[in-house]
C-alpha positions in Angstrom: 17.6 -31.7 28.6 14.3 -30.2 29.2 15.7 -26.7 28.7 17.0 -27.2 25.2 14.0 -28.7 24.2 11.9 -25.8 25.4 14.2 -23.7 24.2 13.8 -25.7 20.7 10.0 -25.1 20.4 10.1 -21.4 21.6 13.1 -20.3 18.6 10.8 -22.7 15.9 7.2 -21.0 17.7 9.1 -17.8 16.8 10.4 -19.0 13.3 7.6 -20.3 11.7 4.8 -17.1 13.3 6.5 -14.7 11.0 5.2 -16.5 7.7 1.7 -14.2 6.6 0.4 -15.9 3.4 -0.7 -12.8 1.0 -2.6 -12.5 -2.3 -2.9 -10.1 -4.8 -6.5 -7.7 -4.5 -7.8 -9.6 -7.9 -8.0 -12.7 -5.9 -11.4 -13.2 -4.5 -9.7 -15.8 -1.8 -10.0 -14.7 1.6 -9.0 -17.4 3.6 -7.6 -21.3 2.9 -6.7 -23.7 5.3 -3.1 -25.3 6.2 -4.3 -28.0 3.1 -5.3 -26.2 0.5 -2.1 -24.3 0.7 0.1 -26.8 1.2 -2.2 -28.3 -2.1 -1.3 -25.5 -3.7 2.4 -24.7 -3.2 3.3 -28.0 -4.0 1.0 -28.0 -7.0 -0.5 -30.7 -6.4 -3.8 -28.2 -6.8 -4.2 -25.3 -8.6 -7.5 -23.5 -8.4 -9.9 -22.7 -5.3 -13.7 -22.0 -5.6 -13.4 -21.4 -10.0 -10.5 -19.4 -9.5 -7.2 -20.2 -11.2 -4.6 -19.2 -8.6 -0.7 -18.9 -9.7 1.8 -19.4 -6.9 5.0 -17.3 -6.0 7.7 -18.5 -3.7 9.8 -16.1 -2.5 14.0 -16.1 -2.8 14.7 -15.8 0.8 16.1 -18.1 1.7 14.8 -17.6 5.7 11.6 -17.3 4.7 11.6 -19.8 2.2 12.8 -22.5 5.3 10.3 -21.0 7.5 7.4 -20.8 5.5 8.4 -25.1 4.3 8.4 -25.9 8.2 5.0 -24.5 9.1 2.8 -25.0 6.0 4.3 -27.1 4.3 5.1 -29.9 7.5 8.5 -30.7 5.7 12.0 -30.4 5.9 14.0 -28.3 3.0 15.4 -32.0 1.4 12.4 -33.5 1.2 11.0 -30.5 -1.3 14.3 -30.2 -2.8 13.5 -33.9 -3.5 10.1 -33.7 -4.8 11.2 -30.6 -7.2 13.6 -32.7 -8.8 11.6 -35.5 -9.2 9.0 -33.8 -10.7 10.9 -32.0 -12.7 12.7 -34.9 -14.2 9.6 -37.0 -14.9 8.2 -33.7 -16.3 5.0 -33.5 -14.6 5.7 -29.9 -13.2 7.7 -26.8 -12.7 8.5 -25.2 -9.4 6.5 -22.1 -8.6 8.4 -18.8 -9.4 10.9 -17.9 -6.9 10.5 -13.8 -6.7 12.6 -11.8 -4.1 10.4 -8.6 -2.2 11.0 -5.7 -4.5 10.0 -8.5 -7.3 6.5 -8.9 -5.5 5.7 -5.0 -4.8 6.6 -4.7 -7.8 4.4 -7.2 -9.9 1.6 -5.5 -12.2 -0.5 -8.4 -12.9 -3.4 -7.1 -11.6 -5.8 -9.6 -13.6 -3.7 -12.9 -12.1 -4.6 -14.2 -8.7 -1.7 -14.9 -7.6 -0.5 -16.3 -3.8 2.9 -16.1 -1.7 4.3 -15.3 1.5 6.0 -12.6 3.5 7.4 -11.9 6.0 4.7 -11.0 9.1 3.9 -7.3 9.2 7.3 -5.8 7.9 6.7 -6.6 4.3 3.9 -6.6 2.9 3.4 -5.7 -0.4 1.5 -2.6 -1.0 -1.4 -3.5 -3.1 -1.6 -6.9 -1.2 -4.4 -8.7 1.1 -3.6 -10.8 4.0 -5.6 -14.6 3.5 -6.7 -15.8 6.6 -5.3 -19.6 7.5 -7.7 -21.7 9.2 
């Protein structure tokens, strides 16, 4: 039983260490707390330090699930339920989901975009890494 718990913990640690928060070059934001990230991606907050931020989700399911577990501290089911409720009540629309190719080709240089990518190998060229406190 202890081996299963240890293996599960190591696997979850490996999966969650795989996600990197990134922003477009036009963003002045250099670091964010996990709480800020959660508020931004659940659209409870739309700006930080007087800078309007547009949040983009990944269309990669494994990366999306890792991000939800690590940064939002929710299950995929809870997040889906949250967005269905927000859509039904008309309060919020979930962030746009982009593939890695679409993220690389995003040409809006004036808007501050924040997203996440797989660490090290998927870093978009004109984006920067956000330090997570």
